[in-house]
N, C-alpha and C positions, 0 to 999 in steps of 0.2 A: 625420415622426412626430408630425404635428398630431393631437391626440387628439380625434377627432370623436365617438367613443363609447369606453366604458371598454375598456382593453386586456385581452385574455383572458390572464390570468396563472395559472400553475401553480406549486405549491411542491414542492420536492424534500426529503425527509428522508433523511439518511444517517446510520445508527446504528452506534455501537461501544460496546463494553461493557468494564467494568474495575471493580476495587476495590469490590465490593459490590453494585452495581446497573448497569443500562445508563448509559452516559455520555450518552445522550440527546442526541446532537448532532443539533440541529434548526435549520433555516432556516424562519422564519415572517414573517408580515406583510410580504410581497413586494410592492413597488410600483415604478413608474418616476416620478421626480421631477426637477424643474428642467431640462427640456429646453432646450438652448441651440442655437437654429436656425442661427445663423451658423457656430458651431463644430461642429455636427452631433454633439453629444454629450448624454448624459443620464445621470442618477444612478440606479443600481439600489440601491434601499433595502431593507433587511431586518433582522430580528433574528436574532441567532446565539447559541446557548447549548450548553454541554457540561459534564458534570459530572467531578469528579476531575481538574481541571486543576492545573498547577503551574508556578512559575518559581522557580529559585534563581540562585546566583552563577555556575553552570556551564552549565545548559541549561534548556530549557523544552519544554512541548508547545504545539502550535500547530494550527490549521486551515488547510489549503490550500484556499482558496476560488476557484472559477471559475464562470463564467457561460456557459450555453447559451442559444441562441434559435432561433426559427424565423419565417419571415415566412408569414403565412397558414397553409396546410397543408403547407408545404414541408418540405424535410429540416432536421434540426437541425443548427446550426453553432456554433463556438466563438467567443464574444465577445472582441474585443480591448479590454483595459483601458488606460486612461492610465497613465503611470507617475507622475503627480502629480494632485492635486485630489480625492483620497479624503477621507472624513470618518469618523474612528473614533469608536466609541462611547466614553463615559466608562470608563476603566479598561483600555482595549485599544489596541494598535498595530496599525496596517495597514502592512505592508511589501510594496509592489508589486514583482512580478517585473520584470526588465529587458525581457523579450520580450512583456510585456503579456497573458500567458496566464493570470495569476491573482495572487492576493495571499496571504500568510501573515498570519494574524490570531492575536495572542497577548496575554497579560497584559503590561501596561506597567511592572509592579513585581513584586518577589518576592512570592510567596504561594501558596497552595493552596486547592482547593475548587472549586465549581461557577462557571462563567462565565454571565453573562447580558448580552451585548452588544446593546443595543437601538439601533435607528436607524443602523446602519452604512450608509455610502453608497460605492459604487464607481462611478467615472466611466467610462461606456462610450463609446468612440468608434465609434458606430454608423456614421457616415459613412464611416470607414476600412474598415468591413466591407461597404460597398455597400448598406446599408440606406436607403431613402428617408425623408424627413422625416415624411411621412404614412402610413408603412407600418404595419399592425396586426401586432404581434409577440407571440409568447408566450415568456416568459422563465422559465429555471429556473436556480437557484443550488445548487451542489454544495459540500459540505465534507467533507474527509477529514482525519481526525487524523493528525498527524505528530509526530516527536520531533527536536529539534535535536541533532545530534552535533558537538561543538565540534572545531575544528582541534587538531592536536598530534600528537606523536610516540606511536607505538604498536608493539607486538609483533605480527608476523606469524609464526605457527607457535607450537607449545607445547612444543617440545624433544623430542617424540616423532617416530617416522617409521613407526609401524605402519599407518597409514592415508593415506599419500602426503601428510602434512603438509608445509607450507613448511618448508625448513631455517630455523630460528629467526633472525629478521632484525629489527633495529630500523629502522622506517620513519621517518625524520627529516627528510624533505623533501617538498614538493609535486611536485618535478620527478621525475615517474616513471620517467624515463630515467637517473637518476643511479646508477651502479654501485655495488653495496655493497662497503664496504671497512672496514678498521680494526676498532674495538670499539665496538659500539653501547650505549647506557645501559641497555637493557632485555634485552640478549643478543645474541649473534651479531655479525655485521657490522652496519653502518648504511648506509642508502641509500635510493633511491626505489622499489625492488621487491625481492622476496626473492632471496636468495643462491640461485644455481643455476638461476634462471628466466632466460628472454629478456626484455630489456627491451621495454616497450610501443612501439608506433610514435610516439606523440607524448608530449611532456613533460607535457601536462595530462590524460592519461589519468587517471581517478578511482582513485588508489592509496589512498584513505582519509585521507590526511594533512589535506587541506582540509576545512573544515566542510561538512556536507550535512544534509538532512532525510530521514528514513526513516519509512515508514508505521508507526505505532504498533502497528497489528494487521494480521493478514492480511485480505485482502478478504472481506467478508462477503456472504452470499447476497443480501441486500437491495441492497447496493451494486451487485452484478452486474445484478440485475434493472433497477435504475435506469439502468444503462449501457446494456444491451441495448434498452431502451425509447426510446433515442434514435438507434438505428441504422436504416439502410435494410433492406429485405428481403434484398437480396443480402448486405449485411454481416452481418446476423443469421445467415444460413445458414453463413457461414464461421466464425462464432464460437460455433456450437452443433452438436450432433451430429444432431439431428432437424430436418427442414425446417420453416421458420416456418409453413407451411400445413398442418402436421399437426393432428390432431384436438385440441380443448381437452382438457386433462388429460394430454397426452403430455409425458414429461419432456423437458426441453431438452437434457439431457446423457445420464444413465444412470439406471437405477433402483436403482443400487448405493448403497454405504454413504454416508450423509451428505449427499445432494444432494436438494434439495427443490424446484428451480425447474421450473416447468411452463408450458406455452403456456395461457394463459387464454383469449385470443381469437386464433384463427388468422389468419394473414395470407393474402393472395392472391398467388400466385407473381408475382414481378417487379414488383409494384405496392405493395399495403398490407403494412407490416411486421406482425409478430405482436405481442401484448401479452403479456409475460411476468409472472409473479407467483410468491410462495413458497406451496408446499403440502407442508411437511415431513411432515405427517400422511397425505398422500395420500388425503384424503377428498373432494376436489372443491370444497372451500371455501377461498378463497384470503386470504393475508395475515392469518390469524387469529393470535391471541397466541402459539399454540404451533406456528407454521409456520416456524420456524428462521431468521428473518430475521437473527439475529445470529451464526449458526453460520458458521464460517470456510468459504468457498467452495472446493470441490475441483473435480476434473475439468477443470483448466485446463492446457494445454500452454504451451510456452514462447511460440509465436506468439500465444496468447490473452493471456498476461502482457503481452507488448510491445504488443499492440493497446490493451489498457486503459491502459497507461502513456502511449502516444501521445495517445489521446483525452482523458486528464485532465491533459496537459501535464507529465507526470512522466517518468522515465526508469528502466531497470533498473539495479539496483546492481552493483558488482563484488564479487568474492570478497574483496578486500581490505577493502572497506568493511563487508562482513559481519563480518569478524573485529573490526575496529575498533569496530563498533556493539555487538558482544557484549562485548568485553574491556575497552573504555575506553581513552582516552588516558593514557599514563604508567603504566600498569598492567603489572606483570610477568606473564607467563603462567603458568598453573597446568597442569602436564602432564595432559592428558586432561580438561580442564575442559569443563563444559557451559556454556550461555549465562549461568547465575547465578554463575559463578565458582567452582565446586567441582565435585569428582567424585562428590558424593553424588547419588543420583537415587532417587526413589520407585519401587517395584517391585510394589506390591499393586494388583489390578484395582480402579479406581474404580467406584462406582455414582453414578448421576445423580439429581438431583431437579429438578422443573420442566422436564423434557426439551423442548427446542426453543423455549423461551421466552426473553425477555430476561433472566429470573432464573435460567437454567440453571446449576446449581451441582454441586459434589461432595458427594454425600450420605454417602459412607463411603470410609475408606482414604486421606484426605487426610493427607499426611505433614506433621508439625509440625517435623521436623528436616532432611529431605532434600529436594532439589529436585523440585518436582512438574512433571510433563511428560507429555503424551499420546504414548505409545509402543505398540509391539506388546505390551509387558508390561502395559500399563495401561488401554488404551482399545479401542473396537470401532467407532469413527468419529471424524472430527474434531469437537471441541467448539466451543462459542461463544467468541469473542474474549475474552481477559482472564478466563477462567473460574477460573484458580487464585488470582488477586489477590482473587477476591470472597468467598473462604471466611473464616469467622469465625476459623478457626485460623491465618490468614496473619499472620506476623510480620516480613516483609520480603522482600527480593530472592530468597533462596533458596526460600522456600515458595511465593512467587508465580510462581517460574520466569522472572523478569524478567532482561533484559539489563542491562548496566551503566547505561545511560542511562534505562531504564525501558521499552524496547520489549518487547512481549510475544510469547511463543511463538516465540522465535528458535530454541529447541531443541524439537522435536516439533510435534505437531498436523498441520502440512502443511509440505511441503519449501519451501526458499528457493531461487529461481532466481536465479542470479548470473552475470555476464559473467566469463569466465575468463581468466586470464593465460597459460594452459597451451598455447594454440594460436594460430595466426596470425589466425584470425577474431575471437577475442576481444582480441588485442592491437591490432587495428585499430579498436576501439570509440572513438568521439569523446567520449562523455559528453553529446552534445546531448540537449536535452529534446524531448518531443513537442510538436507544434504543435496539438494539439487536434482534429485532423482526421485520419481513416483514409483509405486509398485506396479507390476504388470497390468493390474486392473484400473489404474488411473487414479489411485488414492494416495494420500500422504501416509508414510510409513514410520514416522518419528515416534519414539517411545513415549507414552503418557500424553500424547496429544488428545485432547477431547474429540469425539466424533459425533455425529447425530444419534448413533445407536447407543454409544456410551453415556451421553450427556456430558456436562461439565462446561458447556458453552452456553452463551445467551446473547441477548441484544441489549446495547445501550444506545441512548439517543434514539431518534426515529427518523422519519423520512418524509418525502413530498406526499406519500400516499397512505401512511399508516392511520388507521383510526385513532382520533384523539391525539395526534402527533403534535399539535401546537403547544401542549404543555410536557408532553413526554420527551420532547427534544431537550429538556433541562439537563444540566450536567449530572446531577446525583440522582436522577429518576432511575429507579431499579425495577420497574413494573414487570418487565419481561426478561429479567436477567438470567433466568434458567430456561427461556423458551427459545426453541430452535424451529422456525417455520421452513417450509420447503422452498423451492425456488419461487420467487415472486418479484413483483415489479418494484418492490421497495428495497430489496436486499442486495447489498454491494460487497466490495472487498477493501479492506485496509489492513496492513500488516506492520510488523515492528521487527526491530533487531536490538539486542542487548549491545550497548557500546562496550568498546575495549580500549 
């Protein structure tokens, strides 16, 4: 990597929105510094910032940051980062993952507000990735907002049984094979899996007790575009509906509700990938301010979600982690509760302002007393991530529709895909993380991850458009926990990562 001429660098901007305006998650001023020829490493330097960040005594938000590269005009690959030798910006902590697939960056002390972390450096082991010292590389840095869900005892099930809820059980151990027994502190028996279910295959099955990170928002349309634009032609064809060599302006998925991703530059079959962009207004002009970059991305099936998780070094969450993330550790369940912890839910149809923009908001019928949620009663498409927290009438968790730890839209907007404990394929899940690389056909290739064909996955919560979703958005509703529909206007992506 002897720099004989300036390295061609690209910048990747991953946006998310919350609490008043776009969180403006941005990576900028990207460069390669301090090449170590004997060690075959180099620092990837960048600035990272996002708004509405927080850290308190219990949990915090973070950015999962990972690096992609390509040599010359070759295919994109996932960079292996050292587990030591990183340099954090003032006010930040860099916590490298043990597998070298990325790092978590977050505040180093309690506080709230915007972050501006300048000059962060991640040490890339390019030699271990097979990159020559004098190669010309293109580097991209991606950042995805996450929420830390701390370890601890939690309740699985809400005491009802009208929607196949778990029999109320206190999950009080990380050993997912511990048989429930006795009397749990939060109700029911206590153990490593819910009473009446079959134990998972392995003790480390992610049963929710241990700490994990969960995406703060559902995947946005811009994030999907950035991902698609790093895939090969064949991989793109597997992860979209229309072939990558379709004409410019062709929808990548469907012309239906809420999807605005189009082919901007067609690919050439089996060789050149397509270039995708957002065109929410369908006017042939791409990535304009009203083109839906921050709208939650729908038309994703289970295998699409798994592929994104593998590519990003994340993993699918389990249905027990879903309940923990919504309800919180140590919190007794409320019968029939939604993600914001009560049974109250807004029922009037919303109207929108600034549709498709980073500032898309609720113009009318925002509830100041009940939980706000995009359901069949209130919405006609998925909304931008974090929309309910942005309203001037927001007074806290209920009106913003937030889960216990601050994760947004866990009830409504789009469904949450989860690994289920209800069948053998789900119980075989290992909880392994993605390695950043898809197989040649564009699918996740992680051992024992569920697929559409194998089963093992299903849906928790529901969406703006699912039949009966008004009630099915309840935290403990398991009506479709073994159901995997195809690509549809109600299906999105949210992933997790085990904390370390």
